[in-house]
PDB file of N, CA, C and O in Angstrom:
ATOM      1  N   MET A   1     122.518 104.616 104.833  1.00  0.00           N
ATOM      2  CA  MET A   1     121.182 105.167 104.680  1.00  0.00           C
ATOM      3  C   MET A   1     120.235 104.458 105.628  1.00  0.00           C
ATOM      4  O   MET A   1     120.308 103.244 105.815  1.00  0.00           O
ATOM      5  N   GLY A   2     119.370 105.219 106.205  1.00  0.00           N
ATOM      6  CA  GLY A   2     118.381 104.657 107.110  1.00  0.00           C
ATOM      7  C   GLY A   2     117.088 104.300 106.389  1.00  0.00           C
ATOM      8  O   GLY A   2     116.948 104.559 105.194  1.00  0.00           O
ATOM      9  N   PRO A   3     116.146 103.706 107.114  1.00  0.00           N
ATOM     10  CA  PRO A   3     114.894 103.289 106.492  1.00  0.00           C
ATOM     11  C   PRO A   3     114.069 104.453 105.946  1.00  0.00           C
ATOM     12  O   PRO A   3     113.374 104.305 104.940  1.00  0.00           O
ATOM     13  N   LEU A   4     114.143 105.594 106.596  1.00  0.00           N
ATOM     14  CA  LEU A   4     113.399 106.755 106.110  1.00  0.00           C
ATOM     15  C   LEU A   4     113.969 107.249 104.778  1.00  0.00           C
ATOM     16  O   LEU A   4     113.219 107.684 103.904  1.00  0.00           O
ATOM     17  N   THR A   5     115.273 107.184 104.627  1.00  0.00           N
ATOM     18  CA  THR A   5     115.907 107.575 103.366  1.00  0.00           C
ATOM     19  C   THR A   5     115.539 106.598 102.254  1.00  0.00           C
ATOM     20  O   THR A   5     115.279 107.010 101.123  1.00  0.00           O
ATOM     21  N   TYR A   6     115.515 105.299 102.574  1.00  0.00           N
ATOM     22  CA  TYR A   6     115.085 104.303 101.581  1.00  0.00           C
ATOM     23  C   TYR A   6     113.646 104.574 101.132  1.00  0.00           C
ATOM     24  O   TYR A   6     113.330 104.463  99.947  1.00  0.00           O
ATOM     25  N   LEU A   7     112.786 104.928 102.075  1.00  0.00           N
ATOM     26  CA  LEU A   7     111.401 105.251 101.739  1.00  0.00           C
ATOM     27  C   LEU A   7     111.323 106.496 100.863  1.00  0.00           C
ATOM     28  O   LEU A   7     110.560 106.532  99.898  1.00  0.00           O
ATOM     29  N   ALA A   8     112.106 107.509 101.194  1.00  0.00           N
ATOM     30  CA  ALA A   8     112.111 108.733 100.394  1.00  0.00           C
ATOM     31  C   ALA A   8     112.604 108.463  98.973  1.00  0.00           C
ATOM     32  O   ALA A   8     112.070 109.022  98.014  1.00  0.00           O
ATOM     33  N   VAL A   9     113.613 107.614  98.836  1.00  0.00           N
ATOM     34  CA  VAL A   9     114.106 107.253  97.508  1.00  0.00           C
ATOM     35  C   VAL A   9     113.026 106.511  96.734  1.00  0.00           C
ATOM     36  O   VAL A   9     112.849 106.748  95.539  1.00  0.00           O
ATOM     37  N   PHE A  10     112.298 105.610  97.405  1.00  0.00           N
ATOM     38  CA  PHE A  10     111.217 104.884  96.735  1.00  0.00           C
ATOM     39  C   PHE A  10     110.136 105.837  96.251  1.00  0.00           C
ATOM     40  O   PHE A  10     109.647 105.698  95.130  1.00  0.00           O
ATOM     41  N   VAL A  11     109.758 106.799  97.080  1.00  0.00           N
ATOM     42  CA  VAL A  11     108.720 107.761  96.685  1.00  0.00           C
ATOM     43  C   VAL A  11     109.176 108.569  95.468  1.00  0.00           C
ATOM     44  O   VAL A  11     108.390 108.801  94.550  1.00  0.00           O
ATOM     45  N   MET A  12     110.426 108.993  95.457  1.00  0.00           N
ATOM     46  CA  MET A  12     110.938 109.743  94.299  1.00  0.00           C
ATOM     47  C   MET A  12     110.936 108.876  93.048  1.00  0.00           C
ATOM     48  O   MET A  12     110.529 109.334  91.981  1.00  0.00           O
ATOM     49  N   ILE A  13     111.380 107.639  93.163  1.00  0.00           N
ATOM     50  CA  ILE A  13     111.375 106.729  92.016  1.00  0.00           C
ATOM     51  C   ILE A  13     109.949 106.476  91.560  1.00  0.00           C
ATOM     52  O   ILE A  13     109.702 106.413  90.356  1.00  0.00           O
ATOM     53  N   TRP A  14     108.999 106.328  92.481  1.00  0.00           N
ATOM     54  CA  TRP A  14     107.605 106.082  92.121  1.00  0.00           C
ATOM     55  C   TRP A  14     107.039 107.235  91.301  1.00  0.00           C
ATOM     56  O   TRP A  14     106.357 107.012  90.300  1.00  0.00           O
ATOM     57  N   TRP A  15     107.321 108.476  91.727  1.00  0.00           N
ATOM     58  CA  TRP A  15     106.797 109.630  90.984  1.00  0.00           C
ATOM     59  C   TRP A  15     107.443 109.759  89.615  1.00  0.00           C
ATOM     60  O   TRP A  15     106.769 110.103  88.644  1.00  0.00           O
ATOM     61  N   ILE A  16     108.728 109.490  89.523  1.00  0.00           N
ATOM     62  CA  ILE A  16     109.409 109.577  88.230  1.00  0.00           C
ATOM     63  C   ILE A  16     108.871 108.528  87.271  1.00  0.00           C
ATOM     64  O   ILE A  16     108.605 108.826  86.107  1.00  0.00           O
ATOM     65  N   THR A  17     108.709 107.294  87.757  1.00  0.00           N
ATOM     66  CA  THR A  17     108.197 106.246  86.877  1.00  0.00           C
ATOM     67  C   THR A  17     106.727 106.460  86.529  1.00  0.00           C
ATOM     68  O   THR A  17     106.280 106.016  85.471  1.00  0.00           O
ATOM     69  N   LEU A  18     105.967 107.128  87.392  1.00  0.00           N
ATOM     70  CA  LEU A  18     104.565 107.414  87.080  1.00  0.00           C
ATOM     71  C   LEU A  18     104.449 108.217  85.793  1.00  0.00           C
ATOM     72  O   LEU A  18     103.600 107.927  84.951  1.00  0.00           O
ATOM     73  N   PHE A  19     105.294 109.217  85.638  1.00  0.00           N
ATOM     74  CA  PHE A  19     105.225 110.050  84.446  1.00  0.00           C
ATOM     75  C   PHE A  19     105.784 109.342  83.215  1.00  0.00           C
ATOM     76  O   PHE A  19     105.600 109.818  82.095  1.00  0.00           O
ATOM     77  N   MET A  20     106.460 108.218  83.409  1.00  0.00           N
ATOM     78  CA  MET A  20     106.900 107.410  82.273  1.00  0.00           C
ATOM     79  C   MET A  20     105.832 106.375  81.915  1.00  0.00           C
ATOM     80  O   MET A  20     105.729 105.991  80.750  1.00  0.00           O
ATOM     81  N   ILE A  21     105.041 105.916  82.874  1.00  0.00           N
ATOM     82  CA  ILE A  21     104.032 104.886  82.654  1.00  0.00           C
ATOM     83  C   ILE A  21     102.726 105.477  82.108  1.00  0.00           C
ATOM     84  O   ILE A  21     102.093 104.858  81.253  1.00  0.00           O
ATOM     85  N   LEU A  22     102.317 106.634  82.570  1.00  0.00           N
ATOM     86  CA  LEU A  22     101.029 107.196  82.166  1.00  0.00           C
ATOM     87  C   LEU A  22     100.853 107.335  80.652  1.00  0.00           C
ATOM     88  O   LEU A  22      99.781 106.994  80.152  1.00  0.00           O
ATOM     89  N   PRO A  23     101.835 107.811  79.901  1.00  0.00           N
ATOM     90  CA  PRO A  23     101.618 107.929  78.451  1.00  0.00           C
ATOM     91  C   PRO A  23     101.576 106.581  77.719  1.00  0.00           C
ATOM     92  O   PRO A  23     101.164 106.538  76.560  1.00  0.00           O
ATOM     93  N   LEU A  24     101.983 105.499  78.351  1.00  0.00           N
ATOM     94  CA  LEU A  24     102.010 104.204  77.681  1.00  0.00           C
ATOM     95  C   LEU A  24     100.632 103.581  77.513  1.00  0.00           C
ATOM     96  O   LEU A  24     100.438 102.745  76.631  1.00  0.00           O
ATOM     97  N   ALA A  25      99.682 103.971  78.335  1.00  0.00           N
ATOM     98  CA  ALA A  25      98.338 103.397  78.259  1.00  0.00           C
ATOM     99  C   ALA A  25      97.662 103.870  76.970  1.00  0.00           C
ATOM    100  O   ALA A  25      97.708 105.047  76.613  1.00  0.00           O
ATOM    101  N   LYS A  26      97.042 102.922  76.294  1.00  0.00           N
ATOM    102  CA  LYS A  26      96.357 103.245  75.040  1.00  0.00           C
ATOM    103  C   LYS A  26      94.909 103.601  75.366  1.00  0.00           C
ATOM    104  O   LYS A  26      94.038 102.735  75.448  1.00  0.00           O
ATOM    105  N   ARG A  27      94.682 104.883  75.547  1.00  0.00           N
ATOM    106  CA  ARG A  27      93.348 105.371  75.873  1.00  0.00           C
ATOM    107  C   ARG A  27      92.769 106.091  74.667  1.00  0.00           C
ATOM    108  O   ARG A  27      93.439 106.924  74.057  1.00  0.00           O
ATOM    109  N   LYS A  28      91.537 105.774  74.324  1.00  0.00           N
ATOM    110  CA  LYS A  28      90.870 106.442  73.210  1.00  0.00           C
ATOM    111  C   LYS A  28      90.209 107.712  73.722  1.00  0.00           C
ATOM    112  O   LYS A  28      89.598 107.729  74.791  1.00  0.00           O
ATOM    113  N   SER A  29      90.345 108.777  72.934  1.00  0.00           N
ATOM    114  CA  SER A  29      89.759 110.055  73.325  1.00  0.00           C
ATOM    115  C   SER A  29      88.310 110.141  72.849  1.00  0.00           C
ATOM    116  O   SER A  29      87.855 109.314  72.059  1.00  0.00           O
ATOM    117  N   HIS A  30      87.602 111.139  73.334  1.00  0.00           N
ATOM    118  CA  HIS A  30      86.223 111.365  72.905  1.00  0.00           C
ATOM    119  C   HIS A  30      86.174 111.650  71.402  1.00  0.00           C
ATOM    120  O   HIS A  30      85.249 111.219  70.715  1.00  0.00           O
ATOM    121  N   HIS A  31      87.148 112.359  70.910  1.00  0.00           N
ATOM    122  CA  HIS A  31      87.208 112.683  69.484  1.00  0.00           C
ATOM    123  C   HIS A  31      87.389 111.421  68.646  1.00  0.00           C
ATOM    124  O   HIS A  31      86.725 111.259  67.622  1.00  0.00           O
ATOM    125  N   GLU A  32      88.282 110.524  69.071  1.00  0.00           N
ATOM    126  CA  GLU A  32      88.531 109.287  68.329  1.00  0.00           C
ATOM    127  C   GLU A  32      87.322 108.355  68.345  1.00  0.00           C
ATOM    128  O   GLU A  32      87.089 107.631  67.377  1.00  0.00           O
ATOM    129  N   GLU A  33      86.561 108.363  69.416  1.00  0.00           N
ATOM    130  CA  GLU A  33      85.384 107.506  69.544  1.00  0.00           C
ATOM    131  C   GLU A  33      84.154 108.113  68.877  1.00  0.00           C
ATOM    132  O   GLU A  33      83.150 107.429  68.684  1.00  0.00           O
ATOM    133  N   GLY A  34      84.229 109.389  68.526  1.00  0.00           N
ATOM    134  CA  GLY A  34      83.093 110.047  67.888  1.00  0.00           C
ATOM    135  C   GLY A  34      81.977 110.403  68.851  1.00  0.00           C
ATOM    136  O   GLY A  34      80.822 110.532  68.446  1.00  0.00           O
ATOM    137  N   ILE A  35      82.311 110.562  70.117  1.00  0.00           N
ATOM    138  CA  ILE A  35      81.308 110.898  71.127  1.00  0.00           C
ATOM    139  C   ILE A  35      81.103 112.407  71.140  1.00  0.00           C
ATOM    140  O   ILE A  35      82.063 113.178  71.153  1.00  0.00           O
ATOM    141  N   LYS A  36      79.829 112.819  71.136  1.00  0.00           N
ATOM    142  CA  LYS A  36      79.514 114.243  71.168  1.00  0.00           C
ATOM    143  C   LYS A  36      79.910 114.815  72.527  1.00  0.00           C
ATOM    144  O   LYS A  36      79.649 114.218  73.572  1.00  0.00           O
ATOM    145  N   LEU A  37      80.541 115.978  72.488  1.00  0.00           N
ATOM    146  CA  LEU A  37      81.033 116.610  73.714  1.00  0.00           C
ATOM    147  C   LEU A  37      79.998 117.548  74.299  1.00  0.00           C
ATOM    148  O   LEU A  37      79.192 118.132  73.576  1.00  0.00           O
ATOM    149  N   THR A  38      80.028 117.688  75.605  1.00  0.00           N
ATOM    150  CA  THR A  38      79.214 118.691  76.275  1.00  0.00           C
ATOM    151  C   THR A  38      80.038 119.966  76.386  1.00  0.00           C
ATOM    152  O   THR A  38      81.246 119.949  76.153  1.00  0.00           O
ATOM    153  N   ASP A  39      79.401 121.049  76.734  1.00  0.00           N
ATOM    154  CA  ASP A  39      80.106 122.322  76.867  1.00  0.00           C
ATOM    155  C   ASP A  39      81.190 122.219  77.927  1.00  0.00           C
ATOM    156  O   ASP A  39      80.944 121.717  79.024  1.00  0.00           O
ATOM    157  N   GLY A  40      82.370 122.685  77.611  1.00  0.00           N
ATOM    158  CA  GLY A  40      83.482 122.697  78.548  1.00  0.00           C
ATOM    159  C   GLY A  40      84.305 121.424  78.547  1.00  0.00           C
ATOM    160  O   GLY A  40      85.273 121.321  79.300  1.00  0.00           O
ATOM    161  N   SER A  41      83.943 120.450  77.720  1.00  0.00           N
ATOM    162  CA  SER A  41      84.694 119.193  77.668  1.00  0.00           C
ATOM    163  C   SER A  41      85.840 119.296  76.672  1.00  0.00           C
ATOM    164  O   SER A  41      85.747 120.000  75.666  1.00  0.00           O
ATOM    165  N   ASP A  42      86.916 118.588  76.968  1.00  0.00           N
ATOM    166  CA  ASP A  42      88.069 118.558  76.086  1.00  0.00           C
ATOM    167  C   ASP A  42      87.952 117.359  75.150  1.00  0.00           C
ATOM    168  O   ASP A  42      87.730 116.242  75.619  1.00  0.00           O
ATOM    169  N   PRO A  43      88.095 117.561  73.832  1.00  0.00           N
ATOM    170  CA  PRO A  43      87.975 116.431  72.907  1.00  0.00           C
ATOM    171  C   PRO A  43      89.101 115.415  73.061  1.00  0.00           C
ATOM    172  O   PRO A  43      88.958 114.276  72.616  1.00  0.00           O
ATOM    173  N   GLY A  44      90.198 115.791  73.670  1.00  0.00           N
ATOM    174  CA  GLY A  44      91.318 114.882  73.842  1.00  0.00           C
ATOM    175  C   GLY A  44      91.280 114.095  75.141  1.00  0.00           C
ATOM    176  O   GLY A  44      92.167 113.279  75.394  1.00  0.00           O
ATOM    177  N   SER A  45      90.257 114.327  75.977  1.00  0.00           N
ATOM    178  CA  SER A  45      90.186 113.608  77.245  1.00  0.00           C
ATOM    179  C   SER A  45      89.802 112.146  77.001  1.00  0.00           C
ATOM    180  O   SER A  45      89.024 111.847  76.094  1.00  0.00           O
ATOM    181  N   PRO A  46      90.347 111.245  77.806  1.00  0.00           N
ATOM    182  CA  PRO A  46      90.063 109.818  77.581  1.00  0.00           C
ATOM    183  C   PRO A  46      88.624 109.462  77.921  1.00  0.00           C
ATOM    184  O   PRO A  46      88.023 110.029  78.833  1.00  0.00           O
ATOM    185  N   VAL A  47      88.079 108.493  77.155  1.00  0.00           N
ATOM    186  CA  VAL A  47      86.725 108.025  77.412  1.00  0.00           C
ATOM    187  C   VAL A  47      86.695 107.231  78.713  1.00  0.00           C
ATOM    188  O   VAL A  47      85.851 107.476  79.575  1.00  0.00           O
ATOM    189  N   LYS A  48      87.607 106.291  78.852  1.00  0.00           N
ATOM    190  CA  LYS A  48      87.680 105.483  80.070  1.00  0.00           C
ATOM    191  C   LYS A  48      89.092 105.604  80.632  1.00  0.00           C
ATOM    192  O   LYS A  48      90.056 105.165  80.005  1.00  0.00           O
ATOM    193  N   LEU A  49      89.206 106.191  81.796  1.00  0.00           N
ATOM    194  CA  LEU A  49      90.494 106.366  82.443  1.00  0.00           C
ATOM    195  C   LEU A  49      90.666 105.276  83.485  1.00  0.00           C
ATOM    196  O   LEU A  49      90.052 105.328  84.550  1.00  0.00           O
ATOM    197  N   ASP A  50      91.501 104.284  83.181  1.00  0.00           N
ATOM    198  CA  ASP A  50      91.752 103.191  84.115  1.00  0.00           C
ATOM    199  C   ASP A  50      93.027 103.509  84.895  1.00  0.00           C
ATOM    200  O   ASP A  50      94.082 102.915  84.672  1.00  0.00           O
ATOM    201  N   LEU A  51      92.895 104.463  85.815  1.00  0.00           N
ATOM    202  CA  LEU A  51      94.044 104.956  86.558  1.00  0.00           C
ATOM    203  C   LEU A  51      94.588 103.916  87.531  1.00  0.00           C
ATOM    204  O   LEU A  51      95.793 103.879  87.781  1.00  0.00           O
ATOM    205  N   MET A  52      93.725 103.075  88.082  1.00  0.00           N
ATOM    206  CA  MET A  52      94.180 102.067  89.041  1.00  0.00           C
ATOM    207  C   MET A  52      95.122 101.066  88.381  1.00  0.00           C
ATOM    208  O   MET A  52      96.092 100.630  89.000  1.00  0.00           O
ATOM    209  N   LYS A  53      94.847 100.704  87.148  1.00  0.00           N
ATOM    210  CA  LYS A  53      95.718  99.788  86.411  1.00  0.00           C
ATOM    211  C   LYS A  53      97.097 100.425  86.210  1.00  0.00           C
ATOM    212  O   LYS A  53      98.121  99.758  86.365  1.00  0.00           O
ATOM    213  N   SER A  54      97.120 101.711  85.867  1.00  0.00           N
ATOM    214  CA  SER A  54      98.387 102.418  85.678  1.00  0.00           C
ATOM    215  C   SER A  54      99.156 102.537  86.995  1.00  0.00           C
ATOM    216  O   SER A  54     100.382 102.426  87.008  1.00  0.00           O
ATOM    217  N   ILE A  55      98.446 102.760  88.096  1.00  0.00           N
ATOM    218  CA  ILE A  55      99.102 102.891  89.396  1.00  0.00           C
ATOM    219  C   ILE A  55      99.707 101.558  89.829  1.00  0.00           C
ATOM    220  O   ILE A  55     100.814 101.526  90.367  1.00  0.00           O
ATOM    221  N   LYS A  56      98.987 100.457  89.599  1.00  0.00           N
ATOM    222  CA  LYS A  56      99.516  99.139  89.958  1.00  0.00           C
ATOM    223  C   LYS A  56     100.750  98.806  89.128  1.00  0.00           C
ATOM    224  O   LYS A  56     101.750  98.327  89.663  1.00  0.00           O
ATOM    225  N   LEU A  57     100.683  99.059  87.822  1.00  0.00           N
ATOM    226  CA  LEU A  57     101.835  98.814  86.956  1.00  0.00           C
ATOM    227  C   LEU A  57     103.007  99.684  87.369  1.00  0.00           C
ATOM    228  O   LEU A  57     104.149  99.225  87.398  1.00  0.00           O
ATOM    229  N   ASN A  58     102.727 100.938  87.689  1.00  0.00           N
ATOM    230  CA  ASN A  58     103.776 101.859  88.101  1.00  0.00           C
ATOM    231  C   ASN A  58     104.435 101.407  89.399  1.00  0.00           C
ATOM    232  O   ASN A  58     105.652 101.522  89.543  1.00  0.00           O
ATOM    233  N   THR A  59     103.658 100.902  90.337  1.00  0.00           N
ATOM    234  CA  THR A  59     104.215 100.441  91.605  1.00  0.00           C
ATOM    235  C   THR A  59     105.151  99.256  91.385  1.00  0.00           C
ATOM    236  O   THR A  59     106.205  99.171  92.016  1.00  0.00           O
ATOM    237  N   ILE A  60     104.773  98.347  90.496  1.00  0.00           N
ATOM    238  CA  ILE A  60     105.633  97.203  90.185  1.00  0.00           C
ATOM    239  C   ILE A  60     106.938  97.662  89.549  1.00  0.00           C
ATOM    240  O   ILE A  60     108.013  97.205  89.937  1.00  0.00           O
ATOM    241  N   VAL A  61     106.849  98.562  88.578  1.00  0.00           N
ATOM    242  CA  VAL A  61     108.053  99.074  87.918  1.00  0.00           C
ATOM    243  C   VAL A  61     108.928  99.828  88.914  1.00  0.00           C
ATOM    244  O   VAL A  61     110.149  99.674  88.913  1.00  0.00           O
ATOM    245  N   ALA A  62     108.306 100.642  89.762  1.00  0.00           N
ATOM    246  CA  ALA A  62     109.069 101.407  90.762  1.00  0.00           C
ATOM    247  C   ALA A  62     109.758 100.479  91.750  1.00  0.00           C
ATOM    248  O   ALA A  62     110.893 100.742  92.147  1.00  0.00           O
ATOM    249  N   LEU A  63     109.095  99.396  92.156  1.00  0.00           N
ATOM    250  CA  LEU A  63     109.718  98.443  93.071  1.00  0.00           C
ATOM    251  C   LEU A  63     110.937  97.783  92.439  1.00  0.00           C
ATOM    252  O   LEU A  63     111.956  97.598  93.104  1.00  0.00           O
ATOM    253  N   VAL A  64     110.840  97.427  91.163  1.00  0.00           N
ATOM    254  CA  VAL A  64     111.975  96.811  90.471  1.00  0.00           C
ATOM    255  C   VAL A  64     113.147  97.790  90.399  1.00  0.00           C
ATOM    256  O   VAL A  64     114.285  97.419  90.685  1.00  0.00           O
ATOM    257  N   VAL A  65     112.871  99.031  90.022  1.00  0.00           N
ATOM    258  CA  VAL A  65     113.930 100.043  89.931  1.00  0.00           C
ATOM    259  C   VAL A  65     114.518 100.308  91.312  1.00  0.00           C
ATOM    260  O   VAL A  65     115.734 100.448  91.448  1.00  0.00           O
ATOM    261  N   TRP A  66     113.672 100.379  92.335  1.00  0.00           N
ATOM    262  CA  TRP A  66     114.129 100.636  93.698  1.00  0.00           C
ATOM    263  C   TRP A  66     115.021  99.510  94.208  1.00  0.00           C
ATOM    264  O   TRP A  66     116.056  99.771  94.821  1.00  0.00           O
ATOM    265  N   VAL A  67     114.630  98.265  93.961  1.00  0.00           N
ATOM    266  CA  VAL A  67     115.453  97.120  94.390  1.00  0.00           C
ATOM    267  C   VAL A  67     116.797  97.151  93.678  1.00  0.00           C
ATOM    268  O   VAL A  67     117.830  96.872  94.286  1.00  0.00           O
ATOM    269  N   MET A  68     116.790  97.489  92.390  1.00  0.00           N
ATOM    270  CA  MET A  68     118.063  97.603  91.666  1.00  0.00           C
ATOM    271  C   MET A  68     118.931  98.706  92.270  1.00  0.00           C
ATOM    272  O   MET A  68     120.147  98.547  92.384  1.00  0.00           O
ATOM    273  N   PHE A  69     118.310  99.823  92.658  1.00  0.00           N
ATOM    274  CA  PHE A  69     119.057 100.906  93.300  1.00  0.00           C
ATOM    275  C   PHE A  69     119.657 100.438  94.627  1.00  0.00           C
ATOM    276  O   PHE A  69     120.822 100.716  94.913  1.00  0.00           O
ATOM    277  N   ILE A  70     118.871  99.735  95.431  1.00  0.00           N
ATOM    278  CA  ILE A  70     119.342  99.251  96.723  1.00  0.00           C
ATOM    279  C   ILE A  70     120.516  98.293  96.544  1.00  0.00           C
ATOM    280  O   ILE A  70     121.493  98.362  97.289  1.00  0.00           O
ATOM    281  N   ILE A  71     120.424  97.404  95.565  1.00  0.00           N
ATOM    282  CA  ILE A  71     121.518  96.460  95.303  1.00  0.00           C
ATOM    283  C   ILE A  71     122.778  97.202  94.888  1.00  0.00           C
ATOM    284  O   ILE A  71     123.859  96.935  95.414  1.00  0.00           O
ATOM    285  N   VAL A  72     122.647  98.127  93.954  1.00  0.00           N
ATOM    286  CA  VAL A  72     123.811  98.894  93.488  1.00  0.00           C
ATOM    287  C   VAL A  72     124.419  99.693  94.631  1.00  0.00           C
ATOM    288  O   VAL A  72     125.641  99.757  94.763  1.00  0.00           O
ATOM    289  N   TYR A  73     123.572 100.305  95.461  1.00  0.00           N
ATOM    290  CA  TYR A  73     124.081 101.110  96.578  1.00  0.00           C
ATOM    291  C   TYR A  73     124.776 100.250  97.627  1.00  0.00           C
ATOM    292  O   TYR A  73     125.855 100.600  98.104  1.00  0.00           O
ATOM    293  N   ASN A  74     124.165  99.132  97.984  1.00  0.00           N
ATOM    294  CA  ASN A  74     124.731  98.288  99.038  1.00  0.00           C
ATOM    295  C   ASN A  74     125.976  97.515  98.589  1.00  0.00           C
ATOM    296  O   ASN A  74     126.793  97.141  99.430  1.00  0.00           O
ATOM    297  N   MET A  75     126.135  97.272  97.308  1.00  0.00           N
ATOM    298  CA  MET A  75     127.330  96.615  96.785  1.00  0.00           C
ATOM    299  C   MET A  75     128.481  97.612  96.573  1.00  0.00           C
ATOM    300  O   MET A  75     129.592  97.224  96.209  1.00  0.00           O
ATOM    301  N   HIS A  76     128.196  98.901  96.806  1.00  0.00           N
ATOM    302  CA  HIS A  76     129.183  99.978  96.662  1.00  0.00           C
ATOM    303  C   HIS A  76     129.722 100.063  95.227  1.00  0.00           C
ATOM    304  O   HIS A  76     130.892 100.375  95.006  1.00  0.00           O
ATOM    305  N   TRP A  77     128.840  99.779  94.256  1.00  0.00           N
ATOM    306  CA  TRP A  77     129.232  99.948  92.869  1.00  0.00           C
ATOM    307  C   TRP A  77     129.236 101.409  92.474  1.00  0.00           C
ATOM    308  O   TRP A  77     129.927 101.811  91.538  1.00  0.00           O
ATOM    309  N   VAL A  78     128.455 102.207  93.199  1.00  0.00           N
ATOM    310  CA  VAL A  78     128.382 103.662  92.975  1.00  0.00           C
ATOM    311  C   VAL A  78     128.488 104.324  94.336  1.00  0.00           C
ATOM    312  O   VAL A  78     127.806 103.923  95.280  1.00  0.00           O
ATOM    313  N   GLU A  79     129.319 105.311  94.440  1.00  0.00           N
ATOM    314  CA  GLU A  79     129.469 106.066  95.687  1.00  0.00           C
ATOM    315  C   GLU A  79     128.734 107.389  95.580  1.00  0.00           C
ATOM    316  O   GLU A  79     128.813 108.077  94.562  1.00  0.00           O
ATOM    317  N   PHE A  80     128.010 107.742  96.650  1.00  0.00           N
ATOM    318  CA  PHE A  80     127.292 109.019  96.678  1.00  0.00           C
ATOM    319  C   PHE A  80     127.954 109.932  97.677  1.00  0.00           C
ATOM    320  O   PHE A  80     127.512 111.065  97.865  1.00  0.00           O
TER     321      PHE A  80
END
């Protein structure tokens, strides 16, 4: 595998882990906080969305999974 393939694998792992990390954040909704909604607002939307924290955590998790993939691939424990 070349460097471009390694990058593509990392991007795929990053997107997969993103959808596993996003639901883990404990975000309170407008309904749970008792905040009055404006017209067109969803009561389940988070009051404070700290997306940067989730992205940083996701990048760390994706890097760990990616390094494990690289080790397994280079040791020929799994053939593709």
